KOLNU-33656 format. One record per residue (C-alpha): residue number from 1; x, y, z; residue in three letters. Coordinates in steps of 0.05 Angstrom, whole numbers, plus 5000, padded with zeros to 4 digits. Each point is the difference from the previous one (the first is absolute). Layout:
! residues N
NODE   i    u    v    w  aa
NODE NUM    X    Y    Z ALA
...
END
This chain:
! residues 246
NODE   i    u    v    w  aa
NODE   1 2479 8367 4754 UNK
NODE   2 5061 4966 5041 UNK
NODE   3 4969 4934 5005 UNK
NODE   4 4977 5001 4925 UNK
NODE   5 5073 5018 4984 UNK
NODE   6 5024 4940 5042 UNK
NODE   7 4952 4955 4968 UNK
NODE   8 5023 5017 4932 UNK
NODE   9 5070 4999 5022 UNK
NODE  10 4996 4930 5027 UNK
NODE  11 4975 4976 4936 UNK
NODE  12 5060 5018 4965 UNK
NODE  13 5039 4944 5034 UNK
NODE  14 5006 4937 4953 UNK
NODE  15 4960 4945 5030 UNK
NODE  16 5047 4945 5029 UNK
NODE  17 4992 4941 4949 UNK
NODE  18 5042 4952 4967 UNK
NODE  19 5028 5003 4927 UNK
NODE  20 5059 5012 4960 UNK
NODE  21 4988 5025 4931 UNK
NODE  22 5041 5041 4950 UNK
NODE  23 4982 5074 4996 UNK
NODE  24 4990 5037 4927 UNK
NODE  25 5041 5055 4977 UNK
NODE  26 4990 5065 5047 UNK
NODE  27 4973 5060 4962 UNK
NODE  28 5047 5060 4989 UNK
NODE  29 5006 5046 5057 UNK
NODE  30 5054 5049 5026 UNK
NODE  31 5052 4968 5037 UNK
NODE  32 4982 5039 5070 UNK
NODE  33 4927 4973 4986 UNK
NODE  34 5025 4929 4990 UNK
NODE  35 5038 4999 5064 UNK
NODE  36 4945 5027 5038 UNK
NODE  37 4950 4944 4975 UNK
NODE  38 5058 4951 5018 UNK
NODE  39 5010 5026 5068 UNK
NODE  40 4921 5000 5013 UNK
NODE  41 4992 4929 4975 UNK
NODE  42 5054 4973 5044 UNK
NODE  43 4976 5034 5058 UNK
NODE  44 4927 4978 4992 UNK
NODE  45 5024 4927 4987 UNK
NODE  46 5061 4995 5044 UNK
NODE  47 5032 4928 4986 UNK
NODE  48 5017 4992 5074 UNK
NODE  49 4920 5004 5014 UNK
NODE  50 4977 4969 4932 UNK
NODE  51 5040 4934 4998 UNK
NODE  52 4992 4979 5080 UNK
NODE  53 4924 5013 4987 UNK
NODE  54 4983 4964 4939 UNK
NODE  55 5038 4940 5027 UNK
NODE  56 4957 4997 5062 UNK
NODE  57 4939 5010 4955 UNK
NODE  58 5028 4946 4958 UNK
NODE  59 5005 4952 5055 UNK
NODE  60 4932 5010 5028 UNK
NODE  61 4973 4995 4928 UNK
NODE  62 5031 4926 4997 UNK
NODE  63 4977 4987 5075 UNK
NODE  64 4928 5022 4980 UNK
NODE  65 4992 4963 4940 UNK
NODE  66 4979 4935 5030 UNK
NODE  67 4946 5041 5031 UNK
NODE  68 4975 5028 4937 UNK
NODE  69 5013 4946 4946 UNK
NODE  70 4968 4930 5013 UNK
NODE  71 5046 4964 4966 UNK
NODE  72 5061 5034 5033 UNK
NODE  73 4960 4987 5070 UNK
NODE  74 4993 4924 4983 UNK
NODE  75 5076 4998 4981 UNK
NODE  76 5015 5033 5067 UNK
NODE  77 4958 4955 5041 UNK
NODE  78 5032 4941 4969 UNK
NODE  79 5073 5027 5009 UNK
NODE  80 5002 5049 5053 UNK
NODE  81 5053 5050 4995 UNK
NODE  82 5010 4995 4922 UNK
NODE  83 4979 5068 4986 UNK
NODE  84 5052 5027 5053 UNK
NODE  85 5048 4957 4965 UNK
NODE  86 4989 5030 4930 UNK
NODE  87 5001 5069 5033 UNK
NODE  88 5072 4983 5024 UNK
NODE  89 5026 4971 4935 UNK
NODE  90 4974 5061 4957 UNK
NODE  91 5013 5062 5050 UNK
NODE  92 5072 5017 4979 UNK
NODE  93 4980 4998 4930 UNK
NODE  94 4945 5044 5007 UNK
NODE  95 5036 5047 5042 UNK
NODE  96 5058 5002 4945 UNK
NODE  97 4941 5016 4948 UNK
NODE  98 4972 5054 5046 UNK
NODE  99 5069 5032 5008 UNK
NODE 100 5013 5000 4924 UNK
NODE 101 4934 5026 4976 UNK
NODE 102 4984 5054 5053 UNK
NODE 103 5038 5053 4953 UNK
NODE 104 4949 4981 4943 UNK
NODE 105 4948 5022 5050 UNK
NODE 106 5032 5065 5010 UNK
NODE 107 5012 5008 4927 UNK
NODE 108 4923 4995 4991 UNK
NODE 109 4989 5051 5052 UNK
NODE 110 5048 5054 4977 UNK
NODE 111 4964 4989 4931 UNK
NODE 112 4938 5020 5036 UNK
NODE 113 5026 5056 5037 UNK
NODE 114 5035 5032 4936 UNK
NODE 115 4937 4990 4960 UNK
NODE 116 4948 5032 5050 UNK
NODE 117 5038 5049 5047 UNK
NODE 118 5043 5055 4993 UNK
NODE 119 5072 5004 5030 UNK
NODE 120 4972 5049 5045 UNK
NODE 121 4951 4951 5024 UNK
NODE 122 5041 4942 5011 UNK
NODE 123 5049 5039 5042 UNK
NODE 124 4943 5021 5043 UNK
NODE 125 4983 4927 5013 UNK
NODE 126 5064 4988 5019 UNK
NODE 127 5010 5053 5048 UNK
NODE 128 4936 4978 5027 UNK
NODE 129 5016 4928 5008 UNK
NODE 130 5067 5016 5031 UNK
NODE 131 4965 5038 5061 UNK
NODE 132 4982 4966 5061 UNK
NODE 133 4926 4995 4980 UNK
NODE 134 5020 4976 4931 UNK
NODE 135 5043 4944 5023 UNK
NODE 136 4945 4980 5047 UNK
NODE 137 4958 4994 4944 UNK
NODE 138 5045 4953 4962 UNK
NODE 139 5009 4958 5055 UNK
NODE 140 4926 4994 5019 UNK
NODE 141 4979 4980 4930 UNK
NODE 142 5049 4944 4998 UNK
NODE 143 4987 4985 5072 UNK
NODE 144 4928 5003 4995 UNK
NODE 145 4998 4964 4937 UNK
NODE 146 4952 4932 5005 UNK
NODE 147 5008 4960 4932 UNK
NODE 148 4951 4944 5020 UNK
NODE 149 4955 5030 4945 UNK
NODE 150 5058 4995 4949 UNK
NODE 151 5013 4927 5027 UNK
NODE 152 4932 4980 4996 UNK
NODE 153 4989 5029 4927 UNK
NODE 154 5063 4968 4979 UNK
NODE 155 4974 4930 5027 UNK
NODE 156 4933 5011 4975 UNK
NODE 157 5026 5019 4922 UNK
NODE 158 5016 4944 4949 UNK
NODE 159 5067 5031 4978 UNK
NODE 160 5023 5024 5066 UNK
NODE 161 4987 5074 4986 UNK
NODE 162 4985 5057 5047 UNK
NODE 163 4933 5037 4994 UNK
NODE 164 4993 5073 4992 UNK
NODE 165 4950 4997 5058 UNK
NODE 166 5043 4964 5045 UNK
NODE 167 5053 5046 4999 UNK
NODE 168 4955 5061 5007 UNK
NODE 169 4972 4966 5065 UNK
NODE 170 5064 4985 5028 UNK
NODE 171 5028 5079 4984 UNK
NODE 172 4938 5033 5022 UNK
NODE 173 5001 4961 5070 UNK
NODE 174 5078 5016 5009 UNK
NODE 175 4983 5079 4982 UNK
NODE 176 4943 4997 5052 UNK
NODE 177 5044 4976 5057 UNK
NODE 178 5057 5035 4978 UNK
NODE 179 4967 5071 5001 UNK
NODE 180 4956 4984 5057 UNK
NODE 181 5063 4985 5042 UNK
NODE 182 5044 5056 4975 UNK
NODE 183 5026 5054 5043 UNK
NODE 184 4990 5057 4945 UNK
NODE 185 5040 5058 5005 UNK
NODE 186 4973 5059 4963 UNK
NODE 187 5069 5029 4978 UNK
NODE 188 5023 4936 4974 UNK
NODE 189 4936 4993 4948 UNK
NODE 190 4982 5070 4990 UNK
NODE 191 5050 5012 4944 UNK
NODE 192 4968 4953 4962 UNK
NODE 193 4936 5036 4999 UNK
NODE 194 5031 5053 4944 UNK
NODE 195 5048 4952 4966 UNK
NODE 196 4951 4948 4979 UNK
NODE 197 4923 4997 4990 UNK
NODE 198 4964 4952 5043 UNK
NODE 199 4963 4972 4936 UNK
NODE 200 5062 4987 4963 UNK
NODE 201 5037 4972 5059 UNK
NODE 202 4936 4945 5009 UNK
NODE 203 5007 4986 4920 UNK
NODE 204 5072 4983 5005 UNK
NODE 205 4988 4955 5062 UNK
NODE 206 4950 4966 4957 UNK
NODE 207 5046 4986 4943 UNK
NODE 208 5052 4983 5048 UNK
NODE 209 4955 4937 5018 UNK
NODE 210 4986 4988 4929 UNK
NODE 211 5076 5002 4977 UNK
NODE 212 5018 4951 5060 UNK
NODE 213 4945 4954 4988 UNK
NODE 214 5022 4994 4926 UNK
NODE 215 5066 4984 5029 UNK
NODE 216 4979 4946 5039 UNK
NODE 217 4958 4965 4952 UNK
NODE 218 5048 4997 4942 UNK
NODE 219 5024 4931 5004 UNK
NODE 220 5081 4987 4994 UNK
NODE 221 4992 4921 4975 UNK
NODE 222 5083 4992 5013 UNK
NODE 223 4991 5021 5072 UNK
NODE 224 4931 4967 5015 UNK
NODE 225 5030 4936 4974 UNK
NODE 226 5061 5001 5049 UNK
NODE 227 4953 5013 5060 UNK
NODE 228 4952 4944 4974 UNK
NODE 229 5054 4951 4991 UNK
NODE 230 5037 5011 5068 UNK
NODE 231 4928 4991 5030 UNK
NODE 232 4987 4936 4969 UNK
NODE 233 5064 4966 5015 UNK
NODE 234 4987 5020 5074 UNK
NODE 235 4936 4972 4993 UNK
NODE 236 5023 4938 4971 UNK
NODE 237 5057 4991 5049 UNK
NODE 238 4950 5010 5056 UNK
NODE 239 4949 4956 4983 UNK
NODE 240 5049 4943 4982 UNK
NODE 241 5028 5010 5075 UNK
NODE 242 4935 5000 5036 UNK
NODE 243 4943 4948 5005 UNK
NODE 244 4931 5030 4986 UNK
NODE 245 4964 5028 5065 UNK
NODE 246 4946 4957 5022 UNK
END
């Protein structure tokens, strides 16, 4: 039971992925419930973790692009280092977009929590995630996140979107590693047994993944255009200053 609860609780953590999209109007809720939902969203998707981790994987996605895309691979072979130059040119803009867009993910998660859980259930989760076991669970979910399947999914899609299967693969593996390594303290996890049914916790975790995926894949043309412009200009400068590799 304890391991099953940990798996379900781990699934509630937002998958660390890059995007910044506006949230809709939150449903009506009592102030106390809304405050609790806001706290839980920020607890499970902390800015101090989300932004550095997303930046790390954004850099890796550009680094791996020549290995996953034939045209990018040919470009890199002709001008070694060009993709790194493109990353360096765009990273500050990307970080700014992440920073400004993260509250929109929080808002989407808040809406989900308010729609799917009672205030009592939300506060029980907050209490759990503040325990030593809960903190280790959050740290482990992010620390064990391997987004290689997500990167490969993006490279394979025509529009750069991320598939549900790749997100599920990354999340399930992170949960497995985290729960296996977790030092479970029964006194931390047991209060959840009576506070929220296991089946409900699992169902909310599934919806968290879906909300996160929708947030990722909804495009922002203006933001993407700024990134594209910076990277294209960097590529042009790089190729003009370097002779093609022989």
